[in-house]
Each structure stands twice: as C-alpha cells, then as structure tokens.
BANU-968267 format. One record per atom (N, C-alpha, C): x, y, z. Coordinates in pm, whole numbers, padded with zeros to 5 digits, always signed. Example, Ala and Ser with C-alpha at 12.3 -4.5 7.8 and 13.67 -1.06 7.14 Angstrom:
% residues 2
+01319-00569+00780
+01230-00450+00780
+01320-00330+00780
+01285-00225+00708
+01367-00106+00714
+01290+00003+00787
This chain:
% residues 195
-00365+03735+02226
-00341+03685+02085
-00413+03829+01961
-00325+03832+01876
-00362+03921+01783
-00541+03958+01719
-00537+03829+01714
-00743+03830+01662
-00751+03686+01636
-00880+03686+01630
-00947+03534+01584
-00945+03551+01426
-00934+03433+01377
-00985+03400+01235
-01079+03270+01231
-01195+03286+01160
-01303+03204+01125
-01249+03076+01076
-01270+02970+01153
-01259+02820+01049
-01382+02739+01058
-01367+02661+00956
-01454+02579+00959
-01407+02434+01012
-01496+02366+01100
-01406+02237+01137
-01495+02124+01112
-01420+02009+01086
-01509+01902+01064
-01447+01776+01151
-01519+01703+01214
-01462+01596+01302
-01524+01439+01237
-01429+01372+01202
-01438+01261+01128
-01369+01139+01158
-01401+01052+01234
-01340+00915+01254
-01185+00967+01319
-01237+01039+01452
-01147+01075+01535
-01064+01186+01505
-01052+01250+01377
-00945+01347+01307
-01047+01473+01295
-00993+01571+01358
-01034+01685+01359
-00961+01784+01249
-01042+01803+01139
-00974+01873+01039
-01048+02018+01025
-00949+02130+00995
-01018+02244+00998
-00974+02315+00860
-01071+02412+00812
-01057+02486+00655
-01085+02633+00698
-01055+02696+00616
-01097+02850+00576
-01238+02893+00569
-01326+02776+00535
-01460+02804+00528
-01530+02682+00482
-01661+02662+00491
-01708+02538+00473
-01700+02538+00328
-01719+02632+00219
-01693+02602+00100
-01574+02573+00043
-01466+02568+00139
-01324+02512+00106
-01320+02359+00151
-01391+02285+00201
-01382+02192+00241
-01315+02092+00107
-01413+02091+00003
-01350+02007-00105
-01214+02065-00180
-01163+02164-00121
-01015+02188-00148
-00904+02119-00077
-00967+02053+00055
-00856+02012+00135
-00824+02086+00257
-00792+02020+00348
-00794+02088+00460
-00664+02168+00483
-00691+02281+00593
-00548+02374+00629
-00432+02268+00738
-00578+02189+00797
-00447+02134+00897
-00551+02004+00952
-00507+01913+01051
-00611+01788+01110
-00529+01783+01251
-00593+01721+01349
-00550+01710+01475
-00608+01570+01489
-00512+01487+01537
-00574+01349+01594
-00631+01335+01709
-00722+01314+01767
-00788+01382+01889
-00703+01268+01987
-00676+01099+01945
-00630+01030+02048
-00503+01079+02096
-00432+01151+02048
-00307+01212+02091
-00319+01375+02155
-00442+01399+02152
-00485+01563+02211
-00506+01556+02325
-00509+01686+02404
-00575+01724+02541
-00664+01829+02485
-00789+01806+02592
-00880+01924+02570
-00899+01995+02675
-00903+02107+02662
-00903+02222+02817
-00991+02323+02793
-01073+02358+02872
-01173+02453+02883
-01083+02598+02925
-01152+02717+02883
-01092+02810+02934
-01167+02863+03072
-01073+02926+03160
-01118+02934+03323
-01230+03043+03292
-01223+03135+03238
-01335+03260+03264
-01397+03282+03132
-01390+03213+03000
-01457+03220+02912
-01553+03091+02851
-01666+03094+02858
-01770+02979+02843
-01789+02936+02698
-01678+03031+02615
-01682+03000+02462
-01567+02956+02409
-01446+02964+02487
-01321+02931+02452
-01303+02776+02497
-01187+02727+02458
-01130+02564+02472
-00998+02573+02408
-00927+02483+02421
-00768+02462+02383
-00782+02314+02340
-00721+02282+02236
-00682+02170+02204
-00522+02169+02219
-00456+02054+02279
-00307+02056+02292
-00257+01945+02253
-00178+01956+02144
-00060+01832+02137
+00034+01837+02215
+00044+01735+02323
+00166+01775+02408
+00291+01796+02330
+00395+01904+02359
+00501+01909+02341
+00526+01946+02197
+00380+01977+02128
+00415+02017+01979
+00296+02157+01957
+00241+02141+01973
+00116+02265+01951
-00005+02256+02029
-00041+02405+02031
-00172+02470+02112
-00265+02511+02004
-00394+02480+01997
-00490+02547+01944
-00590+02596+02021
-00593+02706+01990
-00691+02820+02078
-00793+02841+01995
-00943+02777+02053
-01055+02815+01987
-01155+02873+02050
-01246+02909+01964
-01353+03032+02038
-01487+02997+01957
-01604+02910+02015
-01724+02893+01972
-01767+03016+01951
-01944+03005+01901
-02024+03102+01831
-02086+03170+01978
-02112+03042+02062
-02177+03048+02207
-02139+02952+02285
-02200+02956+02434
-02150+02855+02498
-02202+02707+02444
-02323+02736+02388
-02400+02589+02392
-02344+02544+02268
-02275+02607+02159
-02188+02532+02069
-02052+02518+02104
-02007+02566+02186
-01901+02501+02235
-01912+02380+02332
-02026+02366+02385
-02050+02267+02485
-02108+02129+02371
-02164+02177+02248
-02167+02041+02159
-02028+02001+02123
-01916+02086+02083
-01811+02030+02065
-01714+01990+02156
-01749+02011+02281
-01656+01992+02379
-01704+01844+02408
-01849+01773+02390
-01905+01662+02388
-01843+01563+02289
-01866+01618+02123
-01831+01569+02041
-01653+01529+02045
-01597+01592+02075
-01447+01583+02076
-01416+01506+02198
-01470+01516+02297
-01451+01417+02420
-01495+01268+02398
-01614+01286+02351
-01682+01103+02301
-01594+01061+02179
-01525+01177+02081
-01432+01087+01989
-01285+01041+02019
-01262+01114+02128
-01150+01074+02220
-01159+00953+02283
-01305+00962+02365
-01304+00806+02420
-01291+00708+02387
-01394+00719+02244
-01394+00606+02196
-01277+00552+02126
-01184+00638+02094
-01022+00608+02045
-00951+00532+02174
-00996+00584+02273
-00929+00546+02417
-00978+00417+02459
-01062+00380+02411
-01125+00214+02434
-01129+00139+02360
-01103+00172+02228
-01034+00093+02098
-00881+00074+02133
-00816+00163+02188
-00679+00110+02202
-00675+00064+02311
-00734+00049+02427
-00736+00000+02551
-00772-00160+02486
-00872-00196+02431
-00927-00314+02387
-00833-00401+02316
-00724-00315+02215
-00646-00378+02145
-00524-00412+02257
-00476-00316+02330
-00389-00351+02413
-00422-00453+02508
-00566-00507+02577
-00556-00593+02659
-00577-00700+02579
-00593-00704+02429
-00603-00830+02362
-00454-00873+02331
-00359-00772+02319
-00218-00827+02306
-00165-00876+02445
-00237-00801+02533
-00159-00875+02702
-00236-01020+02683
-00364-01045+02672
-00418-01155+02684
-00351-01295+02586
-00306-01198+02469
-00224-01302+02382
-00083-01370+02449
-00038-01253+02492
+00065-01276+02558
+00098-01355+02672
-00019-01344+02753
+00005-01435+02855
-00066-01586+02814
-00154-01597+02731
-00210-01713+02632
-00038-01814+02604
+00016-01752+02545
+00151-01765+02478
+00264-01801+02571
+00214-01753+02715
+00344-01775+02793
+00277-01925+02862
+00176-01953+02903
+00128-02030+02974
+00120-02156+02882
+00089-02133+02729
+00115-02284+02632
+00257-02298+02633
+00351-02217+02646
+00501-02265+02661
+00540-02331+02795
+00479-02259+02873
+00514-02351+02979
+00462-02499+02992
+00346-02527+02951
+00282-02643+02933
+00401-02748+02837
+00418-02648+02699
+00514-02739+02623
+00636-02786+02716
+00693-02691+02777
+00802-02743+02851
+00787-02853+02967
+00668-02860+03029
+00646-02968+03121
+00625-03087+03008
+00554-03110+02920
+00532-03198+02823
+00636-03228+02776
+00768-03174+02738
+00897-03227+02676
+00954-03276+02800
+00978-03234+02924
+01018-03306+03030
+00959-03437+03033
+00844-03465+03068
+00750-03575+03061
+00781-03667+02945
+00782-03616+02832
+00825-03726+02696
+00972-03759+02750
+01081-03651+02779
+01198-03753+02763
+01218-03824+02909
+01147-03823+03013
+01123-03922+03097
+01077-04043+03086
+00975-04035+02978
+00912-04159+02915
+00975-04245+02821
+01046-04174+02734
+01139-04209+02642
+01277-04298+02712
+01302-04226+02818
+01435-04292+02898
+01360-04425+02979
+01212-04413+02999
+01149-04526+03098
+01182-04664+02993
+01123-04621+02866
+01117-04710+02793
+01270-04792+02725
+01327-04684+02721
+01489-04744+02669
+01535-04833+02787
+01507-04793+02932
+01571-04870+03035
+01499-05029+03014
+01373-05023+02968
+01282-05157+02930
+01364-05232+02836
+01385-05174+02726
+01450-05235+02621
+01574-05262+02645
+01680-05203+02722
+01825-05234+02766
+01830-05355+02878
+01746-05306+02965
+01772-05427+03083
+01695-05515+03066
+01590-05543+03013
+01509-05662+02986
+01511-05775+02885
+01594-05835+02924
+01603-05976+02820
+01538-06099+02828
+01410-06084+02931
+01352-06211+02968
+01245-06153+02885
+01174-06095+02856
+01028-06058+02736
+00940-06139+02809
+00924-06121+02978
+00816-06195+03034
+00686-06115+03040
+00589-06162+03041
+00420-06103+03045
+00427-06011+03098
+00490-05991+03239
+00486-05847+03323
+00571-05736+03254
+00703-05772+03195
+00781-05671+03103
+00703-05643+03011
+00633-05726+02953
+00553-05669+02836
+00443-05597+02842
+00421-05598+02926
+00277-05529+03007
+00320-05391+03037
+00453-05367+03129
+00506-05243+03153
+00574-05173+03042
+00599-05240+02951
+00627-05172+02816
+00529-05116+02726
+00407-05194+02708
+00290-05170+02684
+00246-05031+02739
+00222-05011+02881
+00200-04927+02958
+00262-04797+02937
+00390-04803+02938
+00486-04692+02920
+00458-04621+02754
+00461-04722+02675
+00462-04684+02522
+00306-04628+02515
+00188-04661+02592
+00083-04586+02583
+00088-04447+02664
+00158-04453+02785
+00168-04298+02789
+00246-04243+02727
+00357-04292+02694
+00405-04178+02580
+00353-04126+02435
+00237-04249+02402
+00161-04173+02304
+00089-04090+02351
+00009-04107+02463
-00057-03960+02522
+00008-03831+02509
+00143-03861+02586
+00190-03748+02602
+00239-03680+02461
+00266-03787+02358
+00313-03712+02239
+00164-03618+02194
+00031-03698+02197
-00078-03622+02134
-00090-03484+02195
-00083-03499+02340
-00073-03345+02414
-00008-03280+02385
+00135-03297+02366
+00210-03224+02336
+00195-03128+02194
+00167-03214+02095
+00125-03171+01940
+00009-03080+01963
-00096-03119+02037
-00212-03039+02065
-00186-02914+02103
-00077-02902+02204
-00063-02783+02292
+00048-02696+02175
+00111-02769+02110
+00229-02724+01997
+00134-02618+01898
+00011-02704+01834
-00071-02638+01770
-00155-02522+01796
-00181-02528+01948
-00224-02427+01983
-00125-02282+01996
-00015-02329+02036
+00091-02221+02043
+00104-02162+01869
+00096-02246+01795
+00117-02172+01665
-00016-02070+01624
-00153-02115+01694
-00241-02036+01641
-00223-01929+01733
-00178-01912+01839
-00175-01799+01906
-00058-01703+01861
+00027-01736+01815
+00123-01686+01750
+00088-01608+01618
+00029-01709+01530
-00023-01646+01397
-00135-01528+01444
-00210-01521+01549
-00265-01418+01553
-00187-01290+01613
-00062-01316+01682
+00006-01208+01745
+00075-01164+01653
+00136-01237+01554
+00246-01214+01449
+00192-01202+01315
+00280-01111+01242
+00224-01092+01098
+00268-01261+01013
+00175-01287+00922
+00171-01433+00859
+00295-01422+00829
+00359-01272+00695
+00459-01331+00653
+00607-01349+00732
+00605-01357+00870
+00702-01388+00954
+00724-01548+00947
+00628-01595+00912
+00599-01769+00918
+00662-01808+00775
+00672-01757+00675
+00683-01808+00540
+00861-01850+00547
+00873-01962+00537
+00987-01996+00519
+01033-02008+00361
+01172-01963+00356
+01245-01960+00230
+01193-02096+00109
+01202-02031+00023
+01208-02117-00086
+01319-02241-00100
+01276-02376-00105
+01376-02480-00077
+01510-02487-00221
+01600-02503-00209
+01708-02461-00281
+01662-02578-00364
+01687-02586-00533
+01639-02680-00607
+01720-02784-00589
+01884-02711-00571
+01997-02826-00573
+02024-02904-00453
+01920-02924-00351
+01901-02984-00253
+01808-03076-00271
+01830-03244-00256
+01742-03295-00277
+01690-03347-00134
+01536-03364-00103
+01476-03390+00023
+01577-03507+00093
+01552-03541+00231
+01637-03663+00292
+01518-03714+00321
+01501-03859+00315
+01387-03960+00333
+01487-04023+00493
+01392-04031+00568
+01418-04085+00709
+01435-04252+00700
+01550-04259+00745
+01586-04449+00754
+01476-04494+00848
+01430-04593+00826
+01345-04680+00906
+01415-04683+01047
+01353-04681+01140
+01369-04717+01316
+01343-04858+01345
+01435-04922+01410
+01418-05091+01432
+01409-05074+01601
+01303-05125+01628
+01275-05146+01783
+01322-05298+01822
+01356-05329+01942
+01416-05463+01967
+01305-05519+02087
C-alpha cells in the first residue's frame, strides 16, 4: 500500500461511516459500510490492522492507533454484525413459522371442505330418498344438519385464522378490493326453499 490516510469512523445502527476527520462529521461521510454484509478479518502478524470485506465488491484496510484500540473496534463491529444477524435470523424464523402456520391451516381447510361436501351430500340423500318423514328419518336429518352446522362454524373459524396469518405475512394493500363499478347493481340472493 502506498500509505495510510487518517480517517474518523462512526458506528451507528449497524452502519460504519467514515470521514476525513472528526470535524467533518457534520459535512457528510466519505462513505459507509453496512456491517450485515461485511466480513471482518484480522491481520496475521500486525495486531493493529484489520480488513473489512464486502464480498465481490470492496476491501477496506484499516489500522488502529494501537492493539487495544483495534480490539475495541473489533468488539464493536463484531457485536453490531451479530445483532444484525440475530435480527435477520429472527425475521427469517418468523416468516418460516408463518409459512408453516398457513400451510397447516390450508390443510385443515381442505379437510373441512371435504367434510362439508360429504355432509351436504348426506342431507341431499335424506331429502331425495325419504318420502315418509318418519320420526327416525327426522332425527337423522336433524343430526346431519347439526353436524353440517358445526363443520361450517369450524370451517369459517379456520378461514378467519388463515386470513389473519395472511394479513400478517402480506402487505395490506394486496387485500384491497377494487372499487365497485357504479353501473353494476348488487345482486341479492333468491330465497332457498328446503323440502
């Protein structure tokens, strides 16, 4: 290296910024290094030197005033990097847990949907094949209706949980519906008659 140049370094919130001098801090930095993407290496023989490496981009060769000063910087830079890595790991863990929760709830929804279809089919069978309206068939119909109602409630509760998980995972603007067309009037459902 042709020679060392003095620089003033400031480590703040995982960003290492450097200046020509302490007096130049108010003028803006000459550059900055994000510690999360940086590798820290110590020199093999000189206990005052270290390197900050942004893989594939830049090398910063640094030399402290003495070994104790370098040690203070190594601890501070390493701590900043570790804190950033811990935060990133925590976020990645939360995303992974959210994905697993959503997969589990979607699997439950598929199961409940299948169950709903079976229960609806059972009720349809009762309606189409039972012409006697005997007390036994009425009791079977009531039981089937009660099961269908319970499954519907469980399905809706699970669906609401899916929506909560999805809202936490995705940005809220993704769920906004387009404004309704003023020329199209809403359709009201016709009443359903049951035999």
